[in-house]
C-alpha positions as CSV (number, residue, x, y, z in Angstrom):
1,X,58.0,92.1,76.0
2,X,59.5,95.0,76.8
3,X,62.3,95.0,79.6
4,X,59.8,96.5,82.2
5,X,57.8,93.8,82.1
6,X,60.0,91.1,83.0
7,X,59.6,89.6,86.2
8,X,61.9,86.5,86.4
9,X,65.3,85.5,84.8
10,X,63.5,83.0,82.7
11,X,62.0,85.4,80.3
12,X,65.2,86.8,79.1
13,X,65.9,83.6,77.0
14,X,63.2,84.1,74.6
15,X,64.3,88.1,74.1
16,X,67.8,86.7,73.8
17,X,66.7,84.1,71.0
18,X,65.2,86.9,69.1
19,X,67.8,89.3,69.0
20,X,70.3,86.9,68.5
21,X,72.0,84.9,64.8
22,X,71.0,81.4,65.1
23,X,74.0,79.9,65.6
24,X,74.9,82.4,68.4
25,X,71.5,81.5,70.4
26,X,72.2,77.7,69.9
27,X,75.6,77.5,71.2
28,X,74.8,79.2,74.2
29,X,71.0,77.3,74.5
30,X,72.2,73.9,73.6
31,X,73.5,70.5,75.6
32,X,75.0,67.6,74.7
33,X,73.2,65.1,72.4
34,X,69.6,64.1,73.5
35,X,69.8,67.4,76.1
36,X,68.3,64.8,78.8
37,X,70.5,66.3,81.2
38,X,69.9,69.9,80.3
39,X,66.3,69.5,81.0
40,X,66.8,67.6,84.1
41,X,68.9,70.1,85.6
42,X,66.2,72.4,85.5
43,X,63.3,69.2,86.3
44,X,65.1,68.0,89.3
45,X,64.5,71.1,91.3
46,X,61.0,70.8,91.0
47,X,61.1,67.7,92.6
48,X,62.3,69.3,96.1
49,X,60.0,70.8,98.2
50,X,59.8,73.1,101.0
51,X,59.3,72.7,104.8
52,X,58.7,76.1,105.8
53,X,59.0,77.2,109.6
54,X,56.4,79.9,110.5
55,X,55.9,82.4,113.1
56,X,59.7,83.2,113.0
57,X,60.7,87.2,113.2
58,X,62.0,87.9,109.5
59,X,61.8,91.4,109.6
60,X,65.5,91.4,109.2
61,X,67.5,88.8,106.9
62,X,70.9,88.6,106.0
63,X,72.2,87.3,102.6
64,X,75.8,88.0,102.9
65,X,78.6,85.0,102.7
66,X,82.3,84.4,102.2
67,X,83.6,82.6,99.7
68,X,87.5,81.5,100.1
69,X,87.5,84.4,102.7
70,X,86.0,87.1,100.3
71,X,83.1,88.7,101.8
72,X,80.0,88.7,99.0
73,X,76.7,90.3,99.1
74,X,75.0,87.0,98.7
75,X,75.7,83.2,97.5
76,X,74.9,83.8,93.9
77,X,77.9,84.1,91.6
78,X,78.6,84.4,88.3
79,X,80.0,81.0,86.1
80,X,82.7,81.3,83.4
81,X,80.6,81.6,79.6
82,X,82.8,81.5,77.3
83,X,82.8,84.3,74.4
84,X,80.3,86.4,75.6
85,X,80.8,89.4,72.9
86,X,79.1,87.1,70.7
87,X,76.1,87.9,73.4
88,X,76.8,91.6,73.0
89,X,79.3,94.0,71.9
90,X,80.1,94.7,75.6
91,X,80.2,91.2,76.8
92,X,82.9,90.6,79.6
93,X,83.2,94.1,80.3
94,X,79.4,94.6,80.9
95,X,79.2,91.4,83.3
96,X,81.9,92.5,85.5
97,X,80.6,95.9,85.8
98,X,77.3,94.2,86.9
99,X,78.6,91.3,89.1
100,X,80.7,94.0,90.9
101,X,78.0,96.3,91.4
102,X,75.9,93.5,92.8
103,X,78.5,92.6,95.1
104,X,79.6,89.3,94.2
105,X,82.0,87.0,92.4
106,X,82.4,86.8,88.4
107,X,84.3,83.8,87.4
108,X,85.8,84.5,84.0
109,X,85.8,82.0,81.0
110,X,89.7,80.8,79.6
111,X,87.8,81.0,76.5
112,X,86.6,85.0,77.0
113,X,86.3,87.6,74.2
114,X,87.9,89.7,76.5
115,X,91.5,89.5,78.3
116,X,92.2,89.1,81.9
117,X,94.0,92.6,82.0
118,X,90.7,93.9,79.9
119,X,88.0,92.8,82.4
120,X,90.5,94.0,85.3
121,X,90.6,97.3,84.2
122,X,86.7,97.6,84.5
123,X,87.2,98.8,87.8
124,X,87.3,96.8,91.1
125,X,85.7,93.4,92.1
126,X,86.4,90.1,93.3
127,X,86.7,87.8,90.1
128,X,87.9,84.0,89.5
129,X,89.6,82.7,86.7
130,X,88.2,79.7,84.9
131,X,91.0,77.3,83.4
132,X,91.5,74.8,81.0
133,X,94.7,72.9,80.6
134,X,96.5,73.3,76.8
135,X,98.7,70.7,76.0
136,X,101.7,73.4,76.1
137,X,101.9,73.7,79.4
138,X,103.9,77.4,78.9
139,X,100.8,78.7,77.6
140,X,99.1,77.7,81.0
141,X,101.3,78.8,82.9
142,X,101.7,82.5,81.2
143,X,97.8,82.5,81.4
144,X,97.8,81.9,85.3
145,X,100.3,84.5,86.0
146,X,98.5,86.9,84.0
147,X,95.5,86.5,85.7
148,X,97.6,86.6,89.0
149,X,98.7,89.6,88.0
150,X,95.3,91.0,87.0
151,X,94.2,90.7,90.7
152,X,92.4,87.5,90.1
153,X,91.7,85.5,93.7
154,X,91.3,81.7,92.6
155,X,91.6,79.6,89.6
156,X,88.5,77.4,88.9
157,X,90.0,74.1,87.3
158,X,87.8,72.6,84.5
159,X,87.8,68.9,85.0
160,X,85.3,67.7,83.0
161,X,86.5,68.4,79.3
162,X,89.2,66.4,77.9
163,X,87.2,66.5,74.9
164,X,84.1,68.4,73.8
165,X,81.0,67.2,74.2
166,X,78.5,66.2,71.3
167,X,76.5,69.6,70.8
168,X,74.4,68.6,68.1
169,X,73.3,72.1,67.0
170,X,77.1,73.3,66.8
171,X,77.7,70.4,64.5
172,X,74.6,71.3,62.2
173,X,75.2,75.4,62.6
174,X,79.2,74.4,61.9
175,X,79.4,76.9,64.8
176,X,82.7,79.3,65.0
177,X,84.0,82.5,66.5
178,X,82.3,85.5,64.5
179,X,85.3,87.0,62.7
180,X,85.3,90.1,63.9
181,X,86.1,88.2,67.8
182,X,89.1,86.5,69.5
183,X,89.6,84.6,72.3
184,X,91.3,87.5,73.7
185,X,93.3,85.2,76.4
186,X,95.1,83.6,73.6
187,X,95.6,86.3,70.9
188,X,98.9,86.9,71.4
189,X,99.6,82.8,71.5
190,X,97.9,82.6,67.6
191,X,95.5,80.4,69.7
192,X,92.7,83.0,69.6
193,X,90.6,82.0,66.5
194,X,88.4,79.2,65.7
195,X,88.5,77.5,62.6
196,X,85.7,76.8,59.7
197,X,85.1,73.2,60.1
198,X,82.5,70.8,58.8
199,X,82.1,70.1,62.2
200,X,81.7,72.4,65.4
201,X,84.7,74.5,65.4
202,X,85.1,74.7,69.1
203,X,85.2,70.9,69.1
204,X,88.1,70.8,66.3
205,X,90.1,73.5,68.7
206,X,89.5,71.6,72.1
207,X,90.7,68.4,69.9
208,X,93.7,70.1,68.7
209,X,94.8,72.3,71.9
210,X,93.1,70.8,75.1
211,X,95.4,68.3,76.9
212,X,93.3,64.7,77.2
213,X,95.6,63.4,79.7
214,X,94.7,66.0,82.1
215,X,94.8,64.1,85.7
216,X,94.9,64.5,89.3
217,X,98.5,64.7,89.1
218,X,98.6,67.7,87.1
219,X,96.3,69.5,89.9
220,X,99.5,69.4,91.8
221,X,101.6,70.6,88.9
222,X,99.3,73.8,89.3
223,X,99.4,74.2,92.9
224,X,103.3,74.3,92.2
225,X,102.7,77.1,89.8
226,X,100.3,79.0,91.6
227,X,99.6,80.2,95.0
228,X,96.0,81.1,94.3
229,X,93.7,78.6,95.6
230,X,92.1,76.4,93.4
231,X,88.5,75.1,92.8
232,X,87.9,71.9,91.2
233,X,84.6,72.3,88.6
234,X,82.3,69.5,87.4
235,X,82.8,67.0,90.2
236,X,79.6,64.3,90.6
237,X,81.3,62.2,92.5
238,X,81.6,61.4,96.6
239,X,84.9,59.5,95.1
240,X,86.5,62.1,93.3
241,X,85.4,64.7,95.8
242,X,87.5,62.7,98.4
243,X,90.1,62.9,96.1
244,X,89.9,66.6,95.2
245,X,90.0,67.5,99.4
246,X,92.9,64.8,99.9
247,X,95.2,66.5,97.0
248,X,94.4,70.0,98.4
249,X,91.9,71.7,96.2
250,X,90.4,74.7,98.5
251,X,86.5,73.9,96.9
252,X,84.6,72.1,94.8
253,X,82.1,73.3,92.0
254,X,79.4,70.3,91.6
255,X,79.1,70.7,87.4
256,X,77.7,68.9,84.7
257,X,79.0,71.8,82.4
258,X,75.7,73.0,82.1
259,X,74.8,69.7,80.3
260,X,76.9,70.4,77.4
261,X,79.5,67.4,78.1
262,X,78.2,64.0,79.1
263,X,74.6,63.3,78.7
264,X,72.8,61.2,81.1
265,X,74.9,62.8,83.7
266,X,72.4,63.5,87.2
267,X,71.1,67.0,87.7
268,X,73.8,68.9,89.4
269,X,71.3,69.4,92.2
270,X,70.5,65.5,92.3
271,X,74.7,64.9,92.9
272,X,75.2,67.8,95.1
273,X,74.1,65.9,98.3
274,X,76.6,63.0,97.4
275,X,79.6,65.3,97.1
276,X,79.1,67.4,99.6
277,X,79.4,63.7,102.1
278,X,82.2,62.7,100.1
279,X,83.9,66.3,100.9
280,X,83.3,65.7,104.9
281,X,82.8,69.4,105.3
282,X,86.6,69.8,105.0
283,X,86.1,72.4,102.1
284,X,83.3,74.2,100.4
285,X,81.0,72.6,98.0
286,X,79.2,75.2,95.1
287,X,76.5,74.2,92.8
288,X,76.8,75.1,89.3
289,X,73.9,74.4,86.5
290,X,69.9,75.0,86.5
291,X,69.4,77.8,89.0
292,X,66.7,80.1,87.6
293,X,64.9,81.0,90.7
294,X,65.9,82.2,93.9
295,X,63.9,79.1,95.5
296,X,66.5,76.9,93.9
297,X,69.4,78.5,95.4
298,X,67.9,77.9,98.7
299,X,67.3,74.5,97.8
300,X,71.0,74.1,97.0
301,X,72.0,75.7,100.3
302,X,69.8,73.7,102.1
303,X,71.3,70.5,100.6
304,X,74.9,71.7,101.5
305,X,76.1,74.1,99.0
306,X,77.9,77.0,100.3
307,X,76.7,79.1,97.4
308,X,75.7,78.6,93.7
309,X,77.3,79.6,90.2
310,X,74.4,81.1,87.4
311,X,75.5,80.6,83.8
312,X,72.9,81.0,81.3
313,X,70.7,83.6,82.7
314,X,73.7,86.0,83.0
315,X,74.2,85.1,79.2
316,X,71.0,85.6,78.3
317,X,70.3,88.7,80.0
318,X,73.2,90.4,78.5
319,X,72.0,89.5,75.5
320,X,68.9,91.3,75.8
321,X,69.6,94.3,77.5
322,X,73.7,94.5,78.1
323,X,75.0,95.3,81.8
324,X,71.7,96.5,83.1
325,X,70.0,93.2,82.0
326,X,72.8,91.6,83.9
327,X,72.4,93.3,86.9
328,X,68.1,93.1,87.2
329,X,69.0,89.4,86.7
330,X,71.4,89.6,89.6
331,X,68.6,91.7,91.8
332,X,65.8,89.4,90.8
333,X,67.2,86.2,92.1
334,X,68.2,88.2,94.9
335,X,65.0,89.1,95.9
336,X,63.4,86.0,95.3
337,X,65.9,84.3,97.2
338,X,65.5,86.8,100.0
339,X,61.6,85.9,100.0
340,X,62.1,82.6,100.0
341,X,64.2,82.8,103.2
342,X,61.5,85.0,104.6
343,X,58.6,82.7,104.2
344,X,60.8,79.7,105.1
345,X,61.8,81.4,108.3
346,X,65.3,81.8,107.9
347,X,67.2,85.0,108.7
348,X,71.1,84.1,107.7
349,X,72.4,81.5,105.4
350,X,73.3,79.7,108.5
351,X,69.7,78.9,109.4
352,X,68.9,77.1,106.1
353,X,69.0,73.4,106.9
354,X,68.2,70.5,106.1
355,X,64.7,70.4,107.6
356,X,63.9,72.8,105.5
357,X,63.3,70.4,102.0
358,X,61.9,67.1,101.7
359,X,63.4,65.5,98.8
360,X,62.3,62.0,97.2
361,X,64.9,60.1,99.1
362,X,64.0,61.2,102.2
363,X,62.7,58.6,104.5
364,X,58.6,59.9,105.0
365,X,57.9,61.5,108.0
366,X,54.3,60.7,108.6
367,X,54.4,59.4,112.0
368,X,52.8,56.1,112.2
369,X,49.1,56.3,113.9
370,X,50.2,54.8,117.2
371,X,53.0,57.3,118.5
372,X,56.3,55.5,118.5
373,X,57.9,56.9,121.1
374,X,55.2,55.4,123.4
375,X,56.8,52.1,124.8
376,X,54.3,49.2,124.1
């Protein structure tokens, strides 16, 4: 299929699979263990249905929103994904330019194949930095400082990875970073390369470098070394949402790490309402995982999300067609979302309500035969 015939973001995956070496495609595409949560991240959306409102003037629709005070063109942002130069030579540069052109936020991975300074040099744009906490805290402090200096506006702290999930494709393929690439943010620290192992090279790297003792006290510590707002990425329960709010997080990202960490966790869209309730409206809650259609974005917002982060569709569209692919993927999602709003009778994001969707756990709305409002 040529690029002109692409009509939705799902179609980029097959093109990426054709173009990329198996080791690289498998790294991006796979989930943990049985990959139940990977499938569920998608399937769960299909069990949420719409309750569209009709005969509303939808001649003008406003998709804009603000995230941590920054105005963006639409409630879709780019999730952090590692090592994007494996997908396309322009990697993170192409994604940064596409995000900026679309008027939305890019989150750069700690494990990017371009540095914070390099990404910043692509031009203007609102960018967040995803952080892994290494055992050596001096490294963390340096990295956060560099992100600040490079103009990044927030830290997305990944909290679901004390150890790397068991991704069996990576074990089979003995995944490692291609020799011409490095984890650019760590190059000067001699931590820019993954060793070739009998296992996943990334799993071995994480075991050696990432701090398994990471806990809530470290979030407090992070607040002492940076004035940037901290988003806690990887929350799936109301209990943890409450603690995140108490500790002073600026926001919460409901994420199961693209179903790459603990298998048999719920789809993020299924965990969303619980986390939103736990946050009690005190901080914004975002959804990451399984978003492939504008309808998915609408469902997330109806269930209380302030916005969503897009991961694999960005990687696959990048692999297929570079910056143009990412731009088109974002545009298609935007167009679909705008159409979903129009057909649901919503003219702005604040008009999207819980009443616009129906889920399996909702009480049936079918009125009993006798009118319950009429006293007996």
